[in-house]
C-alpha positions as a Markdown table, in Angstrom:
| # | Residue | x | y | z |
|---|---|---|---|---|
| 1 | Met | 80.4 | -6.1 | 125.0 |
| 2 | Glu | 78.5 | -3.4 | 126.9 |
| 3 | Val | 76.2 | -1.1 | 125.1 |
| 4 | Val | 77.2 | 2.4 | 126.0 |
| 5 | Glu | 74.4 | 4.8 | 126.3 |
| 6 | Pro | 75.1 | 8.3 | 124.0 |
| 7 | Val | 76.2 | 11.1 | 126.5 |
| 8 | Ala | 74.6 | 13.6 | 124.4 |
| 9 | Ala | 71.9 | 14.5 | 121.7 |
| 10 | Gly | 72.5 | 12.6 | 118.3 |
| 11 | Trp | 73.2 | 15.8 | 116.6 |
| 12 | Gln | 76.2 | 16.6 | 119.0 |
| 13 | Leu | 77.7 | 13.3 | 118.9 |
| 14 | Ile | 77.6 | 13.3 | 115.2 |
| 15 | Thr | 79.2 | 16.7 | 115.0 |
| 16 | Ala | 81.8 | 15.9 | 117.3 |
| 17 | Ala | 82.8 | 12.7 | 115.3 |
| 18 | Leu | 82.9 | 14.8 | 111.9 |
| 19 | Val | 85.0 | 17.4 | 113.6 |
| 20 | Ala | 87.4 | 15.1 | 114.9 |
| 21 | Ile | 87.8 | 13.5 | 111.5 |
| 22 | Ala | 88.1 | 16.4 | 109.8 |
| 23 | Leu | 90.6 | 17.7 | 112.5 |
| 24 | Leu | 92.6 | 14.7 | 111.7 |
| 25 | Val | 92.4 | 15.1 | 108.0 |
| 26 | Leu | 93.6 | 18.7 | 108.4 |
| 27 | Leu | 96.5 | 17.9 | 111.0 |
| 28 | Ile | 97.9 | 14.9 | 108.8 |
| 29 | Thr | 97.4 | 16.2 | 105.1 |
| 30 | Ile | 97.8 | 20.0 | 105.5 |
| 31 | Leu | 99.9 | 20.8 | 108.6 |
| 32 | Lys | 101.9 | 17.4 | 108.1 |
| 33 | Leu | 101.6 | 16.6 | 112.0 |
| 34 | His | 102.7 | 13.0 | 112.9 |
| 35 | Pro | 99.4 | 10.8 | 113.1 |
| 36 | Phe | 100.3 | 9.8 | 116.8 |
| 37 | Leu | 99.8 | 13.6 | 117.8 |
| 38 | Ala | 96.9 | 14.0 | 115.5 |
| 39 | Leu | 95.1 | 11.0 | 116.9 |
| 40 | Ile | 95.6 | 12.4 | 120.6 |
| 41 | Leu | 94.3 | 15.7 | 119.5 |
| 42 | Gly | 91.4 | 14.0 | 117.7 |
| 43 | Gly | 90.2 | 11.9 | 120.6 |
| 44 | Leu | 90.4 | 14.7 | 123.0 |
| 45 | Thr | 88.2 | 16.8 | 120.5 |
| 46 | Val | 85.6 | 14.2 | 120.3 |
| 47 | Gly | 85.1 | 14.0 | 123.9 |
| 48 | Val | 85.0 | 17.7 | 124.4 |
| 49 | Leu | 82.7 | 18.4 | 121.8 |
| 50 | Ala | 80.4 | 15.6 | 122.9 |
| 51 | Gly | 80.0 | 17.4 | 126.2 |
| 52 | Glu | 82.2 | 15.0 | 128.5 |
| 53 | Asn | 84.3 | 16.2 | 131.3 |
| 54 | Val | 87.9 | 16.7 | 130.4 |
| 55 | Asn | 89.2 | 14.4 | 132.9 |
| 56 | Asp | 86.9 | 11.6 | 131.8 |
| 57 | Val | 88.0 | 12.0 | 128.3 |
| 58 | Leu | 91.6 | 12.0 | 129.2 |
| 59 | Ala | 90.8 | 8.8 | 131.3 |
| 60 | Ser | 89.0 | 7.3 | 128.5 |
| 61 | Phe | 91.8 | 8.0 | 126.3 |
| 62 | Thr | 94.6 | 6.8 | 128.4 |
| 63 | Thr | 92.9 | 3.4 | 129.1 |
| 64 | Gly | 92.3 | 2.8 | 125.5 |
| 65 | Phe | 96.0 | 3.6 | 124.7 |
| 66 | Gly | 97.2 | 0.9 | 127.4 |
| 67 | Ala | 94.7 | -1.6 | 126.5 |
| 68 | Thr | 95.9 | -1.5 | 122.6 |
| 69 | Ala | 99.3 | -1.2 | 123.3 |
| 70 | Ala | 99.1 | -4.3 | 125.4 |
| 71 | Gly | 96.9 | -6.3 | 122.9 |
| 72 | Val | 98.4 | -5.2 | 119.8 |
| 73 | Gly | 102.0 | -3.8 | 120.4 |
| 74 | Ala | 103.6 | -7.2 | 121.5 |
| 75 | Leu | 102.2 | -8.7 | 118.1 |
| 76 | Ile | 103.6 | -6.2 | 115.9 |
| 77 | Ala | 106.9 | -6.3 | 117.8 |
| 78 | Leu | 107.2 | -10.2 | 117.7 |
| 79 | Gly | 106.2 | -9.7 | 113.7 |
| 80 | Ala | 109.0 | -7.2 | 113.2 |
| 81 | Met | 111.6 | -9.6 | 114.8 |
| 82 | Phe | 110.3 | -12.5 | 112.6 |
| 83 | Ala | 110.5 | -10.4 | 109.6 |
| 84 | Lys | 114.1 | -9.0 | 110.3 |
| 85 | Leu | 115.5 | -12.8 | 110.9 |
| 86 | Leu | 113.9 | -13.7 | 107.4 |
| 87 | Ala | 115.4 | -10.6 | 105.8 |
| 88 | Asp | 119.1 | -11.0 | 107.3 |
| 89 | Ser | 119.2 | -14.7 | 106.7 |
| 90 | Gly | 118.6 | -14.7 | 103.2 |
| 91 | Gly | 115.4 | -16.5 | 103.5 |
| 92 | Ala | 113.4 | -13.9 | 101.7 |
| 93 | Asp | 115.9 | -14.1 | 98.8 |
| 94 | Gln | 115.8 | -17.9 | 99.0 |
| 95 | Ile | 111.7 | -17.6 | 98.4 |
| 96 | Val | 112.2 | -15.3 | 95.5 |
| 97 | Asp | 115.0 | -17.1 | 93.8 |
| 98 | Thr | 113.2 | -20.3 | 94.1 |
| 99 | Ile | 109.8 | -19.5 | 92.8 |
| 100 | Val | 110.9 | -17.0 | 90.1 |
| 101 | Gly | 113.7 | -19.5 | 88.9 |
| 102 | Arg | 111.1 | -22.2 | 88.2 |
| 103 | Ala | 108.6 | -20.0 | 86.5 |
| 104 | Ser | 108.3 | -19.8 | 82.6 |
| 105 | Gly | 108.0 | -16.3 | 80.9 |
| 106 | Arg | 104.2 | -16.5 | 80.6 |
| 107 | Met | 104.1 | -17.5 | 84.4 |
| 108 | Leu | 106.4 | -14.9 | 85.6 |
| 109 | Pro | 103.7 | -12.4 | 86.8 |
| 110 | Trp | 102.1 | -15.0 | 88.6 |
| 111 | Ala | 105.3 | -16.2 | 90.0 |
| 112 | Met | 105.6 | -12.6 | 91.1 |
| 113 | Ala | 102.4 | -12.4 | 92.7 |
| 114 | Leu | 103.2 | -15.5 | 94.7 |
| 115 | Val | 106.4 | -14.2 | 95.9 |
| 116 | Gly | 104.8 | -10.8 | 97.0 |
| 117 | Ala | 102.2 | -12.7 | 98.9 |
| 118 | Leu | 104.7 | -14.8 | 100.8 |
| 119 | Ile | 107.3 | -12.0 | 101.4 |
| 120 | Gly | 104.2 | -9.8 | 102.4 |
| 121 | Leu | 102.6 | -12.5 | 104.9 |
| 122 | Pro | 105.5 | -11.5 | 107.8 |
| 123 | Met | 106.6 | -8.4 | 106.6 |
| 124 | Phe | 105.6 | -4.7 | 106.5 |
| 125 | Phe | 104.7 | -3.5 | 103.0 |
| 126 | Glu | 107.7 | -1.0 | 102.9 |
| 127 | Ile | 110.3 | -3.6 | 103.9 |
| 128 | Gly | 108.7 | -6.0 | 101.5 |
| 129 | Leu | 108.9 | -3.4 | 98.6 |
| 130 | Val | 112.7 | -2.8 | 99.4 |
| 131 | Leu | 113.4 | -6.4 | 99.4 |
| 132 | Leu | 111.6 | -7.3 | 96.3 |
| 133 | Met | 112.7 | -4.3 | 94.0 |
| 134 | Pro | 116.1 | -6.1 | 92.9 |
| 135 | Val | 114.3 | -9.1 | 91.8 |
| 136 | Ile | 111.5 | -7.0 | 90.0 |
| 137 | Tyr | 114.2 | -5.3 | 88.1 |
| 138 | Leu | 116.2 | -8.4 | 87.2 |
| 139 | Val | 113.2 | -10.4 | 86.5 |
| 140 | Ala | 111.9 | -7.5 | 84.0 |
| 141 | Arg | 115.3 | -7.4 | 82.4 |
| 142 | Arg | 115.4 | -11.2 | 81.8 |
| 143 | Ala | 111.9 | -11.4 | 80.5 |
| 144 | Arg | 112.3 | -8.0 | 78.4 |
| 145 | Val | 108.9 | -6.7 | 79.6 |
| 146 | Ser | 107.7 | -3.6 | 81.1 |
| 147 | Leu | 108.7 | -3.5 | 84.7 |
| 148 | Ile | 104.7 | -2.9 | 85.5 |
| 149 | Thr | 103.9 | -6.2 | 83.9 |
| 150 | Val | 105.9 | -8.0 | 86.5 |
| 151 | Gly | 106.0 | -5.2 | 89.1 |
| 152 | Ile | 102.3 | -4.8 | 89.7 |
| 153 | Pro | 101.6 | -8.4 | 90.7 |
| 154 | Ala | 104.3 | -8.4 | 93.2 |
| 155 | Leu | 102.8 | -5.1 | 94.9 |
| 156 | Ala | 99.5 | -6.7 | 94.7 |
| 157 | Gly | 100.7 | -9.6 | 96.7 |
| 158 | Leu | 102.3 | -7.4 | 99.3 |
| 159 | Ser | 99.4 | -5.1 | 99.5 |
| 160 | Ala | 96.6 | -7.6 | 100.1 |
| 161 | Met | 98.7 | -9.1 | 102.9 |
| 162 | His | 99.2 | -5.9 | 104.4 |
| 163 | Gly | 95.5 | -5.1 | 104.3 |
| 164 | Phe | 93.8 | -8.6 | 105.0 |
| 165 | Val | 96.1 | -10.9 | 106.8 |
| 166 | Pro | 97.3 | -10.6 | 110.6 |
| 167 | Pro | 99.9 | -10.0 | 112.1 |
| 168 | His | 100.1 | -6.8 | 110.0 |
| 169 | Pro | 98.9 | -3.8 | 112.3 |
| 170 | Gly | 95.9 | -2.9 | 110.5 |
| 171 | Pro | 94.1 | -6.3 | 110.7 |
| 172 | Val | 95.3 | -6.9 | 114.1 |
| 173 | Thr | 94.1 | -3.5 | 115.3 |
| 174 | Ala | 90.5 | -4.0 | 113.9 |
| 175 | Ile | 90.5 | -7.7 | 115.4 |
| 176 | Asp | 91.3 | -6.3 | 118.8 |
| 177 | Tyr | 88.8 | -3.5 | 118.6 |
| 178 | Leu | 86.0 | -5.5 | 117.2 |
| 179 | Gly | 86.5 | -8.7 | 119.4 |
| 180 | Ala | 87.0 | -10.9 | 116.1 |
| 181 | Asp | 88.9 | -14.2 | 116.5 |
| 182 | Leu | 92.2 | -14.0 | 115.2 |
| 183 | Gly | 92.5 | -17.4 | 113.6 |
| 184 | Val | 89.0 | -17.2 | 111.8 |
| 185 | Thr | 90.0 | -13.8 | 110.5 |
| 186 | Leu | 93.4 | -15.0 | 109.2 |
| 187 | Gly | 91.6 | -18.1 | 107.4 |
| 188 | Leu | 88.9 | -15.7 | 105.8 |
| 189 | Gly | 91.5 | -13.2 | 105.1 |
| 190 | Ile | 93.7 | -15.9 | 103.3 |
| 191 | Leu | 90.5 | -16.9 | 101.2 |
| 192 | Val | 89.5 | -13.3 | 100.5 |
| 193 | Ala | 93.4 | -12.4 | 99.5 |
| 194 | Val | 93.9 | -15.3 | 96.9 |
| 195 | Pro | 91.2 | -14.2 | 94.2 |
| 196 | Thr | 91.9 | -10.5 | 94.9 |
| 197 | Ile | 95.6 | -10.9 | 94.2 |
| 198 | Ile | 94.8 | -12.8 | 91.1 |
| 199 | Val | 92.7 | -9.9 | 89.9 |
| 200 | Ala | 94.6 | -7.0 | 90.9 |
| 201 | Gly | 97.8 | -8.7 | 90.3 |
| 202 | Pro | 98.6 | -10.8 | 86.9 |
| 203 | Leu | 95.3 | -9.8 | 85.4 |
| 204 | Phe | 95.5 | -6.1 | 86.1 |
| 205 | Gly | 99.3 | -6.0 | 85.5 |
| 206 | Ala | 98.9 | -7.4 | 82.0 |
| 207 | Leu | 96.6 | -4.4 | 81.3 |
| 208 | Ala | 98.9 | -1.7 | 83.3 |
| 209 | Gly | 102.0 | -3.1 | 81.4 |
| 210 | Arg | 100.3 | -2.2 | 78.1 |
| 211 | Trp | 99.3 | 1.4 | 79.4 |
| 212 | Val | 102.6 | 2.1 | 81.2 |
| 213 | Val | 105.8 | 0.9 | 79.6 |
| 214 | Val | 108.7 | 1.4 | 81.9 |
| 215 | Glu | 112.1 | 0.1 | 81.1 |
| 216 | Pro | 114.1 | -1.8 | 84.0 |
| 217 | Pro | 116.9 | 0.1 | 85.3 |
| 218 | His | 120.4 | -1.8 | 85.8 |
| 219 | Thr | 120.4 | -0.8 | 89.5 |
| 220 | Trp | 121.6 | -3.8 | 91.5 |
| 221 | Glu | 122.7 | -5.7 | 88.4 |
| 222 | Gly | 124.9 | -8.4 | 89.4 |
| 223 | Asp | 124.4 | -7.8 | 93.1 |
| 224 | Glu | 123.5 | -11.2 | 94.5 |
| 225 | Arg | 123.8 | -12.8 | 98.1 |
| 226 | Asp | 126.0 | -15.6 | 98.8 |
| 227 | Gly | 123.3 | -18.5 | 98.5 |
| 228 | Ala | 125.8 | -21.0 | 100.6 |
| 229 | Arg | 124.7 | -19.0 | 104.0 |
| 230 | Arg | 121.0 | -18.9 | 103.2 |
| 231 | Pro | 118.6 | -21.4 | 104.8 |
| 232 | Ser | 117.0 | -23.8 | 102.4 |
| 233 | Phe | 113.6 | -23.1 | 100.4 |
| 234 | His | 111.8 | -25.8 | 102.4 |
| 235 | Val | 113.0 | -24.7 | 105.6 |
| 236 | Thr | 112.4 | -21.2 | 105.0 |
| 237 | Leu | 108.8 | -21.8 | 103.7 |
| 238 | Ala | 107.9 | -24.1 | 106.7 |
| 239 | Thr | 109.2 | -21.3 | 109.2 |
| 240 | Val | 107.2 | -18.7 | 107.3 |
| 241 | Leu | 104.1 | -20.6 | 107.5 |
| 242 | Leu | 104.5 | -21.9 | 111.1 |
| 243 | Pro | 102.6 | -19.3 | 113.0 |
| 244 | Val | 99.8 | -19.3 | 110.3 |
| 245 | Val | 99.5 | -23.1 | 110.8 |
| 246 | Leu | 99.4 | -22.6 | 114.5 |
| 247 | Met | 96.5 | -19.8 | 114.5 |
| 248 | Leu | 94.7 | -21.4 | 111.9 |
| 249 | Gly | 94.7 | -24.9 | 113.9 |
| 250 | Lys | 93.4 | -23.3 | 116.8 |
| 251 | Ala | 90.6 | -21.9 | 114.8 |
| 252 | Val | 89.7 | -25.4 | 113.4 |
| 253 | Leu | 89.9 | -27.2 | 116.9 |
| 254 | Asp | 87.6 | -24.8 | 118.2 |
| 255 | Ile | 85.2 | -25.6 | 115.4 |
| 256 | Val | 85.6 | -29.5 | 115.2 |
| 257 | Ile | 85.9 | -30.2 | 119.1 |
| 258 | Asp | 84.1 | -27.0 | 120.5 |
| 259 | Asp | 84.5 | -28.3 | 124.2 |
| 260 | Pro | 86.6 | -25.9 | 126.5 |
| 261 | Glu | 87.3 | -28.8 | 128.9 |
| 262 | Asn | 89.0 | -31.1 | 126.0 |
| 263 | Thr | 92.8 | -31.4 | 126.7 |
| 264 | Val | 93.6 | -31.2 | 123.0 |
| 265 | Gln | 91.7 | -27.9 | 122.6 |
| 266 | Gln | 93.3 | -26.4 | 125.7 |
| 267 | Val | 96.8 | -27.1 | 124.1 |
| 268 | Gly | 95.5 | -25.9 | 120.8 |
| 269 | Asp | 94.3 | -22.8 | 122.3 |
| 270 | Val | 97.3 | -22.1 | 124.2 |
| 271 | Ile | 99.9 | -22.5 | 121.0 |
| 272 | Gly | 97.4 | -21.1 | 118.7 |
| 273 | Asn | 97.0 | -18.0 | 120.6 |
| 274 | Pro | 98.5 | -15.2 | 118.2 |
| 275 | Phe | 101.0 | -13.9 | 121.0 |
| 276 | Val | 102.4 | -17.6 | 121.7 |
| 277 | Ala | 102.2 | -18.6 | 117.9 |
| 278 | Leu | 104.4 | -15.9 | 116.9 |
| 279 | Leu | 106.8 | -16.0 | 120.1 |
| 280 | Ile | 107.2 | -19.8 | 118.9 |
| 281 | Ala | 107.7 | -18.6 | 115.4 |
| 282 | Val | 110.4 | -16.2 | 116.4 |
| 283 | Leu | 112.2 | -18.5 | 118.6 |
| 284 | Val | 112.2 | -21.2 | 115.9 |
| 285 | Ala | 113.5 | -18.7 | 113.4 |
| 286 | Met | 116.4 | -17.9 | 115.4 |
| 287 | Phe | 117.6 | -21.3 | 114.8 |
| 288 | Thr | 116.4 | -21.8 | 111.3 |
| 289 | Phe | 117.3 | -18.3 | 110.1 |
| 290 | Gly | 119.9 | -17.6 | 112.8 |
| 291 | Val | 122.2 | -20.6 | 113.9 |
| 292 | Gly | 121.2 | -22.7 | 110.6 |
| 293 | Thr | 122.9 | -20.1 | 108.3 |
| 294 | Gly | 126.0 | -19.5 | 110.8 |
| 295 | Met | 124.9 | -16.7 | 112.8 |
| 296 | Asp | 126.6 | -16.4 | 116.1 |
| 297 | Arg | 124.5 | -15.4 | 119.2 |
| 298 | Ser | 125.8 | -11.8 | 118.9 |
| 299 | Ala | 124.7 | -11.6 | 115.4 |
| 300 | Ile | 121.2 | -13.1 | 116.2 |
| 301 | Ser | 120.7 | -10.7 | 119.2 |
| 302 | Arg | 121.8 | -7.6 | 117.0 |
| 303 | Thr | 119.4 | -8.7 | 114.4 |
| 304 | Val | 116.5 | -9.1 | 116.7 |
| 305 | Ala | 117.3 | -5.4 | 118.4 |
| 306 | Asp | 117.8 | -4.0 | 115.1 |
| 307 | Ser | 114.0 | -4.9 | 114.1 |
| 308 | Leu | 112.4 | -3.0 | 116.9 |
| 309 | Pro | 113.3 | 1.0 | 116.4 |
| 310 | Pro | 111.6 | 1.2 | 112.8 |
| 311 | Ile | 108.3 | 0.1 | 114.3 |
| 312 | Ala | 108.3 | 2.6 | 117.0 |
| 313 | Gly | 106.4 | 5.0 | 115.1 |
| 314 | Ile | 103.7 | 2.3 | 114.2 |
| 315 | Leu | 103.3 | 1.1 | 117.6 |
| 316 | Leu | 102.5 | 4.8 | 118.9 |
| 317 | Ile | 100.1 | 5.2 | 116.1 |
| 318 | Val | 98.2 | 2.1 | 116.7 |
| 319 | Ala | 98.1 | 2.8 | 120.5 |
| 320 | Ala | 97.1 | 6.4 | 120.2 |
| 321 | Gly | 94.3 | 5.0 | 117.8 |
| 322 | Gly | 93.2 | 3.0 | 120.6 |
| 323 | Gly | 92.8 | 5.9 | 122.8 |
| 324 | Phe | 90.7 | 7.6 | 120.0 |
| 325 | Lys | 88.6 | 4.5 | 119.4 |
| 326 | Gln | 87.9 | 4.3 | 123.3 |
| 327 | Val | 86.6 | 7.9 | 123.5 |
| 328 | Leu | 84.4 | 7.4 | 120.4 |
| 329 | Val | 83.0 | 4.3 | 122.2 |
| 330 | Asp | 82.6 | 6.0 | 125.9 |
| 331 | Thr | 80.6 | 8.9 | 124.2 |
| 332 | Gly | 78.3 | 6.5 | 122.6 |
| 333 | Ile | 78.9 | 7.6 | 119.1 |
| 334 | Gly | 79.0 | 3.7 | 118.1 |
| 335 | Thr | 75.7 | 3.0 | 119.6 |
| 336 | Leu | 74.3 | 5.9 | 117.8 |
| 337 | Leu | 75.7 | 4.8 | 114.4 |
| 338 | Ala | 74.5 | 1.1 | 115.0 |
| 339 | Asp | 71.1 | 2.2 | 115.7 |
| 340 | Trp | 71.1 | 4.3 | 112.7 |
| 341 | Ala | 72.6 | 1.5 | 110.5 |
| 342 | Lys | 70.0 | -1.0 | 111.8 |
| 343 | Gly | 67.3 | 1.5 | 111.2 |
| 344 | Ala | 68.1 | 2.1 | 107.7 |
| 345 | Asn | 68.7 | -1.4 | 106.8 |
| 346 | Val | 72.4 | -0.7 | 105.8 |
| 347 | Ser | 74.8 | -3.5 | 105.0 |
| 348 | Val | 77.3 | -3.3 | 107.8 |
| 349 | Leu | 80.0 | -4.7 | 105.5 |
| 350 | Leu | 79.5 | -2.1 | 103.1 |
| 351 | Leu | 79.3 | 0.7 | 105.5 |
| 352 | Ala | 82.6 | -0.8 | 106.9 |
| 353 | Trp | 84.1 | -0.4 | 103.6 |
| 354 | Val | 82.9 | 3.0 | 103.1 |
| 355 | Leu | 84.1 | 4.5 | 106.2 |
| 356 | Ala | 87.4 | 3.2 | 105.7 |
| 357 | Val | 87.6 | 4.3 | 102.0 |
| 358 | Leu | 86.6 | 7.8 | 103.0 |
| 359 | Ile | 89.0 | 8.1 | 105.8 |
| 360 | Arg | 91.9 | 6.6 | 103.5 |
| 361 | Leu | 91.4 | 9.0 | 100.9 |
| 362 | Ala | 91.4 | 11.9 | 103.0 |
| 363 | Thr | 94.3 | 11.0 | 105.3 |
| 364 | Gly | 96.5 | 8.7 | 103.0 |
| 365 | Ser | 97.1 | 6.6 | 105.8 |
| 366 | Ala | 95.9 | 2.7 | 105.6 |
| 367 | Thr | 96.3 | 2.7 | 109.4 |
| 368 | Val | 94.4 | 5.7 | 110.4 |
| 369 | Ala | 91.6 | 4.6 | 108.1 |
| 370 | Thr | 91.4 | 1.1 | 109.9 |
| 371 | Ile | 91.7 | 2.5 | 113.2 |
| 372 | Thr | 88.9 | 5.2 | 112.7 |
| 373 | Ala | 86.6 | 2.9 | 110.4 |
| 374 | Ser | 87.0 | 0.1 | 113.1 |
| 375 | Ser | 86.0 | 2.3 | 116.0 |
| 376 | Leu | 83.0 | 3.5 | 114.8 |
| 377 | Met | 81.9 | -0.2 | 113.6 |
| 378 | Ile | 82.2 | -1.2 | 117.3 |
| 379 | Gly | 78.3 | -1.0 | 118.2 |
| 380 | Leu | 77.5 | -2.6 | 114.9 |
| 381 | Val | 78.9 | -6.1 | 115.5 |
| 382 | Glu | 76.8 | -6.6 | 118.6 |
| 383 | Gly | 75.4 | -10.0 | 118.4 |
| 384 | Met | 77.2 | -11.1 | 115.1 |
| 385 | Ser | 78.7 | -14.3 | 114.7 |
| 386 | Thr | 82.4 | -14.9 | 114.9 |
| 387 | Gly | 82.7 | -15.2 | 111.0 |
| 388 | Glu | 80.5 | -12.2 | 110.4 |
| 389 | Thr | 82.5 | -10.1 | 112.7 |
| 390 | Ser | 85.8 | -11.2 | 110.9 |
| 391 | Leu | 84.2 | -10.1 | 107.6 |
| 392 | Val | 83.8 | -6.8 | 108.9 |
| 393 | Val | 87.4 | -6.7 | 110.0 |
| 394 | Leu | 88.3 | -7.6 | 106.1 |
| 395 | Ala | 85.7 | -5.1 | 104.8 |
| 396 | Val | 87.7 | -2.4 | 106.8 |
| 397 | Gly | 91.0 | -3.9 | 105.5 |
| 398 | Ala | 89.6 | -3.5 | 102.1 |
| 399 | Gly | 88.4 | -0.1 | 102.1 |
| 400 | Ser | 91.7 | 1.0 | 103.9 |
| 401 | Val | 93.8 | 0.2 | 101.0 |
| 402 | Phe | 91.8 | 2.0 | 98.2 |
| 403 | Phe | 93.3 | 4.4 | 95.7 |
| 404 | Ser | 96.5 | 5.4 | 97.1 |
| 405 | His | 97.4 | 9.0 | 95.9 |
| 406 | Val | 99.8 | 11.8 | 96.6 |
| 407 | Asn | 98.9 | 12.1 | 100.4 |
| 408 | Asp | 100.2 | 8.5 | 100.9 |
| 409 | Ala | 104.0 | 8.1 | 101.5 |
| 410 | Gly | 103.6 | 4.5 | 99.8 |
| 411 | Phe | 102.5 | 6.5 | 96.5 |
| 412 | Trp | 105.9 | 8.3 | 96.5 |
| 413 | Leu | 107.8 | 5.1 | 97.2 |
| 414 | Val | 106.4 | 3.1 | 94.4 |
| 415 | Lys | 106.9 | 6.2 | 92.1 |
| 416 | Glu | 110.6 | 6.4 | 92.8 |
| 417 | Tyr | 111.4 | 3.0 | 92.9 |
| 418 | Phe | 109.8 | 2.5 | 89.5 |
| 419 | Gly | 110.9 | 5.7 | 88.0 |
| 420 | Met | 107.5 | 6.8 | 86.9 |
| 421 | Ser | 105.8 | 10.1 | 86.6 |
| 422 | Val | 102.9 | 11.1 | 89.0 |
| 423 | Gly | 100.2 | 10.5 | 86.2 |
| 424 | Gln | 101.8 | 6.9 | 85.5 |
| 425 | Thr | 101.9 | 6.1 | 89.2 |
| 426 | Val | 98.1 | 6.9 | 89.3 |
| 427 | Lys | 97.4 | 4.7 | 86.2 |
| 428 | Thr | 99.3 | 1.8 | 87.8 |
| 429 | Trp | 99.7 | 1.8 | 91.4 |
| 430 | Ser | 96.7 | 3.8 | 92.3 |
| 431 | Leu | 94.5 | 1.7 | 90.1 |
| 432 | Met | 95.7 | -1.2 | 91.2 |
| 433 | Glu | 95.0 | -0.5 | 94.9 |
| 434 | Ser | 91.4 | 0.5 | 93.8 |
| 435 | Val | 91.1 | -2.9 | 92.0 |
| 436 | Leu | 92.5 | -4.6 | 95.1 |
| 437 | Ser | 89.9 | -2.9 | 97.4 |
| 438 | Val | 86.9 | -3.3 | 95.2 |
| 439 | Thr | 87.6 | -7.1 | 94.4 |
| 440 | Gly | 88.4 | -7.6 | 98.2 |
| 441 | Leu | 84.7 | -6.0 | 98.9 |
| 442 | Val | 83.2 | -8.2 | 96.5 |
| 443 | Val | 84.8 | -11.4 | 97.8 |
| 444 | Val | 83.8 | -10.5 | 101.4 |
| 445 | Leu | 80.1 | -9.8 | 100.4 |
| 446 | Ile | 80.0 | -13.0 | 98.6 |
| 447 | Leu | 81.4 | -15.1 | 101.6 |
| 448 | Gly | 79.0 | -12.8 | 103.9 |
| 449 | Ile | 76.1 | -15.0 | 102.2 |
| 450 | Phe | 77.5 | -18.3 | 103.5 |
| 451 | Val | 79.1 | -17.4 | 106.7 |
């Protein structure tokens, strides 16, 4: 990565960055402007205040916009197609029913955490929550426990996957910006997610269930899908894990063989490429989740088509974030921050987490926090190993989920589904997100000792 020399004095660049971030916060939280438009205006503000020619700023922004849309957009689209096929086929229900059905009363929170993680692996948080709510209600009624006791572990599984594991938009975007290896980040992300989910899920859920007791409603009672049309549990699990195995396999081959001329490694590099791995997974899912459950070609086509409109906003936000990032890079703010961090001997992992936390608290958006924090970290990953760069991605991901509160749409989604007051939601969901974030950071710092 080429080091970009600052285009102005340090104080001017820092002022430009702070004003742009403050503008983002103002536009998104106070004026309720869509993040897509806010990121465009923020990017232009950085460049102009840094003293760049307006045409150069526009060129930087559009270059970053296009590069990000090309690099990340296809992955998000393929992930959405896969998730929609999983949901419409009943595969998600099959995972839930199989795991929860085999769990004893004491193990239910642990089973719900596992279900949340598996459903969260291919699905966006909001979609996973909607799918899981009927099950959370049913399990809480059967076990006669607070909705929080079984709901928090499921939410922890969903949120951890959203923050740490590709192909979710946040991790994929940070990987693209920082030049991290997706397979290595995926493997380390799972290592970080497992203990984090345990602490923030079943363990914290047991405490939160005592603090806040919410009786499960009778919504969706008796509303069950036709199990005869579902894919089997083993077929569903194998299909869900297929892209994960392909991407992890590429990372392992690159480490074990480490010879670009080796045929096996070349094949692994192709099928383990994130784009190809997800494409293969979608094509396989069209058979296992489509043809295998009795869908005809038109039904499969309709399911795939229906997956795309809901992610249009996410794609635009991520792409605009790429433009914002490129302006930051081209003004040399990243280089300036890198020099400061090295001179002050500040932990890069801790700095990445703190930046993401501050932007998350201010804007309420995990995606905006990831985009902005990873943009500022670009100059600091110079010379880092593959593993170290992946840990920076995960530190940003951990910070991006910290303390969801009233400026986050997810906060209100959880509040309404669980039927809680604002105070109860803070004591359960918001604190769970904070525990998840801090635990994730601790695990990342521990891994940083060995990587």
